[in-house]
N, C-alpha and C positions, 0 to 999 in steps of 0.2 A: 120172775124170769125176765131176761133181757133179750130183745130181738136185735141181733147184731149183724153187720156186714162190713166188708172193707171195700173202699172205693177211692176214686180220684175226683176231686172237685174240678169242674170245668168252667172257664170264664164265661161270662154272659156275652154272647156274640149277637150282633144285629141280624145276621143272616138266619140264625136259629130262631130268633124272635119273629122274623119275617115268615119263616116256614110255619111256625105255630099259629100265627095269625091267618095264614092261608088255609091251614087245616080247620081252624075255627069257623071260617066262612063256608066251609063245605056243608055244614049242617049235619055232619056225620055224628054218630053216637060214640064219642071218644072222650076218655078222661085224659087230658094233657097233664104232663108233669109240671109242677109249679116251677117257674124259671130259677128260683133260688135253690131248688133241689136237684137240678140237673147235674148228673155225675156219671162216671164210668164205674160200673159195679165190677169188682175183681172177684170176691167170693161172698155169696150170701150164706152167713154162718147159721142163721136161724135163731130159734129160741134156746137159750142156755141159762143155767142157774147162775145167779149173781156170784156164787162162790168160785166159779170157773173163770171169772173175768181176769184176775191177775195171771192165771196160767196162760190165757190167750194173749195177753199183753206181753208176757215174757217171750212167747214164741215169736210174735211179730217183731219184737225188738232185735231179734237175731237176723232178720232178713237184711241183706246188703244188696244195693243196686246203684247204678250210676244214673245221673239225670239223662233224660232223653226227650225227643220231640214227638208230639202227637199231632197229626193233621186229620181234621174232620172233613170227610168228603162223601157226598152222595147220600141217598136215602133208600130205604127198603122196608120190608115187613117180615115178621115171623108169624106163622110158619111159612107163608108164601105171600107174594103180592096179590095172588088171586083170592086169598082168604086171610087178609091181615087181621092179626090179634094184637100184635105189638108193632108200632111204627118206630123206626129208628134212623139215626144218622150214623153213617159208617166211619170206620177208622182206617185211613189209608196208611200213613207212616206211623210207626210206633206199635203196631199190633204184636210184633214178635216180642218186644220188650214187656208189654202187658201180659202176654201169655207166660213169660218167664217169671214175673213177679207173682202172678196168680198161682203158678205151680209151686213156688217157694212157700207162699202163704198156706196152700193146701197141705203141703208136706209137714209144715210146723204144727198145724192144727191136728192132723191125724196122729202125729207122733206124741201128742199130749192127750189123746183119747177123745178129741173133739171131731165129730163127723159132720161136716157141713151138710146142709139140706140139699145142695145141688151137686151132682156128679156128671152131669151132661157135658158134652164138648163145649169148650169156651170159645165164643165168637165175640171178640171185642166190639162193643157198639155203645151208642148213647141212646137210651130209651127216651122218646119224645112223648108217647102217649099209648094208652091201652084201649083197644076197641071194645065197646060193651054191647053193641048190637048192629044189625044190618042196615040201619037207616042211612040213606045217601052214600052207600058204599062206593058207587062208581065215581062220585065226586072226590072222595078221599083217595082212591087209587090213582085218579088223574093227577092230583097234587103230588103224590109220592113220585109219580113218573116225571113230572115237571122238574123236580129237584134232584133227579138221579145223578146228574153231572155237576152239581154245585159244590164249590169249595166253601166250607163254613168257617174256617179259621184254623190256626195252629197255635200251640202253646208248649211250654216245656214242663215236663213232669219232674218235680223236685221232691215230691213226698206222696205217700199214700196215707189214708186215714181209716181208723177203726171207728165206726159210727154205731150209736144206739138209735134205733128207729122206733118211734112211738106213733101208733096209728091213731088219727083223730078223724072226726067228720069232715074237717076242712083240708084233709090231706096229711101225709106223714110229716113228723118233725124229726129231723136228723140232728143228733148231738154228738159232736166229736169227742171221743174218749182217749184217743191216742193218735199221734202223727208220727209216722216213721219217715225220716228224711233220707234223701240220697246220700251217697258217700261224700264226705268232705275231707280232703287231704288224706284219703285212705282209710279214714275211720268212719263211723256212722254216728248220727245223733238223732235224738227223738225228744218229742215233748209229750207229756201226758196231762190229761185233765181228770180230776177226781169226779166220780159219779155223784 
Protein backbone atom coordinates (compact mmCIF):
# COMPACT_ATOMS: atom_id res chain seq x y z
CA UNK A 1 0.00 0.00 0.00
CA UNK A 2 1.14 3.55 -0.78
CA UNK A 3 0.22 6.60 1.33
CA UNK A 4 -0.25 9.39 -1.20
CA UNK A 5 -1.08 13.09 -1.31
CA UNK A 6 -0.80 15.97 -3.75
CA UNK A 7 0.79 19.20 -2.62
CA UNK A 8 2.84 22.27 -3.41
CA UNK A 9 6.34 22.70 -2.04
CA UNK A 10 6.90 26.00 -0.21
CA UNK A 11 10.23 27.89 -0.09
CA UNK A 12 11.98 28.11 3.27
CA UNK A 13 11.20 31.59 4.60
CA UNK A 14 13.01 33.28 7.46
CA UNK A 15 9.71 34.54 8.93
CA UNK A 16 8.27 31.00 9.07
CA UNK A 17 11.41 29.80 10.84
CA UNK A 18 11.05 32.73 13.26
CA UNK A 19 7.43 31.72 13.98
CA UNK A 20 8.44 28.09 14.59
CA UNK A 21 11.20 29.15 16.99
CA UNK A 22 8.71 31.37 18.86
CA UNK A 23 6.32 28.41 19.15
CA UNK A 24 9.16 26.17 20.40
CA UNK A 25 9.90 28.67 23.16
CA UNK A 26 6.30 28.54 24.47
CA UNK A 27 6.86 25.11 26.01
CA UNK A 28 3.58 23.97 24.44
CA UNK A 29 3.07 20.27 23.66
CA UNK A 30 3.19 20.63 19.88
CA UNK A 31 4.81 18.61 17.10
CA UNK A 32 6.20 21.10 14.59
CA UNK A 33 6.46 20.19 10.92
CA UNK A 34 10.05 19.61 9.80
CA UNK A 35 11.17 22.73 7.83
CA UNK A 36 12.02 20.63 4.75
CA UNK A 37 8.50 19.09 4.79
CA UNK A 38 6.53 22.35 4.78
CA UNK A 39 4.00 22.30 1.94
CA UNK A 40 0.45 23.18 0.96
CA UNK A 41 -1.64 19.99 0.84
CA UNK A 42 -4.08 19.93 -2.09
CA UNK A 43 -5.62 16.45 -1.71
CA UNK A 44 -4.72 13.78 0.82
CA UNK A 45 -5.44 10.66 -1.22
CA UNK A 46 -4.66 8.19 1.57
CA UNK A 47 -3.70 4.52 1.36
CA UNK A 48 -3.98 3.02 -2.13
CA UNK A 49 -2.76 -0.19 -3.74
CA UNK A 50 0.43 0.18 -5.74
CA UNK A 51 -1.37 -1.10 -8.84
CA UNK A 52 -3.51 2.09 -8.81
CA UNK A 53 -0.48 4.40 -9.05
CA UNK A 54 -0.34 4.63 -12.85
CA UNK A 55 -4.09 5.31 -12.94
CA UNK A 56 -3.63 8.19 -10.49
CA UNK A 57 -0.65 9.57 -12.43
CA UNK A 58 -2.64 9.39 -15.66
CA UNK A 59 -5.43 11.47 -14.12
CA UNK A 60 -3.08 14.08 -12.68
CA UNK A 61 -1.25 14.50 -16.00
CA UNK A 62 -4.55 15.68 -17.53
CA UNK A 63 -4.80 18.68 -15.21
CA UNK A 64 -4.06 22.02 -16.81
CA UNK A 65 -3.42 25.30 -14.97
CA UNK A 66 -1.57 28.58 -15.40
CA UNK A 67 1.16 29.60 -12.97
CA UNK A 68 0.03 31.95 -10.21
CA UNK A 69 1.26 33.75 -7.11
CA UNK A 70 0.67 32.64 -3.51
CA UNK A 71 1.11 35.05 -0.61
CA UNK A 72 1.50 33.64 2.90
CA UNK A 73 -0.11 35.89 5.49
CA UNK A 74 -1.27 35.58 9.08
CA UNK A 75 -1.64 32.71 11.53
CA UNK A 76 -4.50 30.78 13.06
CA UNK A 77 -5.59 27.37 14.32
CA UNK A 78 -8.08 24.60 13.58
CA UNK A 79 -10.71 24.02 14.84
CA UNK A 80 -10.47 27.37 16.65
CA UNK A 81 -7.94 29.67 18.30
CA UNK A 82 -9.48 28.87 21.70
CA UNK A 83 -8.91 25.11 21.21
CA UNK A 84 -6.02 24.81 18.75
CA UNK A 85 -5.26 21.34 17.35
CA UNK A 86 -3.49 22.43 14.16
CA UNK A 87 -1.49 25.68 13.94
CA UNK A 88 -1.30 27.19 10.45
CA UNK A 89 -0.03 30.06 8.32
CA UNK A 90 -2.77 31.51 6.10
CA UNK A 91 -2.87 32.02 2.36
CA UNK A 92 -3.91 35.48 1.25
CA UNK A 93 -3.38 35.65 -2.51
CA UNK A 94 -3.73 32.46 -4.60
CA UNK A 95 -6.42 30.69 -2.55
CA UNK A 96 -8.92 30.70 -5.46
CA UNK A 97 -6.40 29.09 -7.82
CA UNK A 98 -5.48 26.47 -5.20
CA UNK A 99 -9.16 25.57 -4.80
CA UNK A 100 -9.52 25.21 -8.57
CA UNK A 101 -6.50 22.87 -8.85
CA UNK A 102 -7.76 20.84 -5.90
CA UNK A 103 -11.19 20.54 -7.51
CA UNK A 104 -9.59 19.28 -10.74
CA UNK A 105 -7.47 16.73 -8.87
CA UNK A 106 -10.47 15.50 -6.91
CA UNK A 107 -12.55 15.12 -10.07
CA UNK A 108 -9.84 13.19 -11.94
CA UNK A 109 -9.36 10.83 -8.99
CA UNK A 110 -13.07 10.16 -8.49
CA UNK A 111 -13.49 9.57 -12.25
CA UNK A 112 -10.93 6.77 -11.90
CA UNK A 113 -12.62 5.19 -8.90
CA UNK A 114 -10.17 6.66 -6.35
CA UNK A 115 -12.01 8.12 -3.37
CA UNK A 116 -9.66 10.43 -1.40
CA UNK A 117 -9.74 10.20 2.39
CA UNK A 118 -10.91 13.78 2.82
CA UNK A 119 -14.11 15.34 1.59
CA UNK A 120 -14.38 18.28 3.95
CA UNK A 121 -14.38 21.83 2.67
CA UNK A 122 -10.93 22.88 1.49
CA UNK A 123 -9.33 25.78 3.36
CA UNK A 124 -5.90 26.49 1.81
CA UNK A 125 -3.23 26.80 4.50
CA UNK A 126 0.27 25.84 5.56
CA UNK A 127 0.35 23.46 8.54
CA UNK A 128 3.08 24.51 11.00
CA UNK A 129 2.40 22.07 13.84
CA UNK A 130 -0.06 19.72 15.55
CA UNK A 131 -0.95 20.22 19.21
CA UNK A 132 -0.64 17.03 21.28
CA UNK A 133 -1.74 18.24 24.72
CA UNK A 134 -2.85 21.22 26.84
CA UNK A 135 0.56 22.16 28.31
CA UNK A 136 1.32 25.93 28.13
CA UNK A 137 -1.66 26.45 25.83
CA UNK A 138 -1.99 30.15 26.70
CA UNK A 139 1.60 30.79 25.63
CA UNK A 140 0.91 29.11 22.29
CA UNK A 141 -2.29 31.11 21.72
CA UNK A 142 -0.39 34.32 22.53
CA UNK A 143 2.24 33.58 19.84
CA UNK A 144 -0.46 32.75 17.25
CA UNK A 145 -2.11 36.10 18.06
CA UNK A 146 1.20 37.97 17.77
CA UNK A 147 1.74 36.71 14.20
CA UNK A 148 -1.84 37.17 12.91
CA UNK A 149 -0.91 40.24 10.86
CA UNK A 150 2.47 38.98 9.62
CA UNK A 151 3.45 38.61 5.95
CA UNK A 152 5.56 35.46 5.61
CA UNK A 153 6.49 35.74 1.92
CA UNK A 154 5.21 35.08 -1.56
CA UNK A 155 6.16 32.73 -4.37
CA UNK A 156 4.98 31.61 -7.80
CA UNK A 157 3.32 28.21 -8.14
CA UNK A 158 4.58 26.57 -11.33
CA UNK A 159 3.82 22.93 -10.47
CA UNK A 160 2.16 20.59 -8.03
CA UNK A 161 3.52 17.22 -6.92
CA UNK A 162 2.20 13.75 -6.17
CA UNK A 163 4.03 12.56 -3.05
CA UNK A 164 4.45 9.21 -1.36
CA UNK A 165 4.49 9.67 2.42
CA UNK A 166 6.36 7.16 4.57
CA UNK A 167 5.78 7.54 8.30
CA UNK A 168 8.85 7.11 10.51
CA UNK A 169 9.65 7.80 14.17
CA UNK A 170 11.66 10.86 13.10
CA UNK A 171 8.75 12.25 11.08
CA UNK A 172 7.31 11.56 7.63
CA UNK A 173 9.49 11.18 4.55
CA UNK A 174 7.96 12.66 1.39
CA UNK A 175 9.07 11.20 -1.93
CA UNK A 176 7.96 12.97 -5.14
CA UNK A 177 6.46 10.53 -7.66
CA UNK A 178 5.13 12.97 -10.26
CA UNK A 179 5.38 16.71 -10.93
CA UNK A 180 2.65 18.37 -12.97
CA UNK A 181 3.83 21.70 -14.32
CA UNK A 182 1.78 24.74 -15.28
CA UNK A 183 0.92 25.43 -18.90
CA UNK A 184 3.88 26.28 -21.11
CA UNK A 185 2.93 27.88 -24.45
CA UNK A 186 -0.56 26.47 -24.26
CA UNK A 187 0.58 22.91 -23.60
CA UNK A 188 1.35 21.09 -20.41
CA UNK A 189 4.43 19.23 -19.32
CA UNK A 190 5.24 16.92 -16.46
CA UNK A 191 8.05 14.92 -14.98
CA UNK A 192 7.69 11.54 -13.35
CA UNK A 193 9.87 9.59 -10.94
CA UNK A 194 9.82 5.82 -10.79
CA UNK A 195 8.94 4.33 -7.39
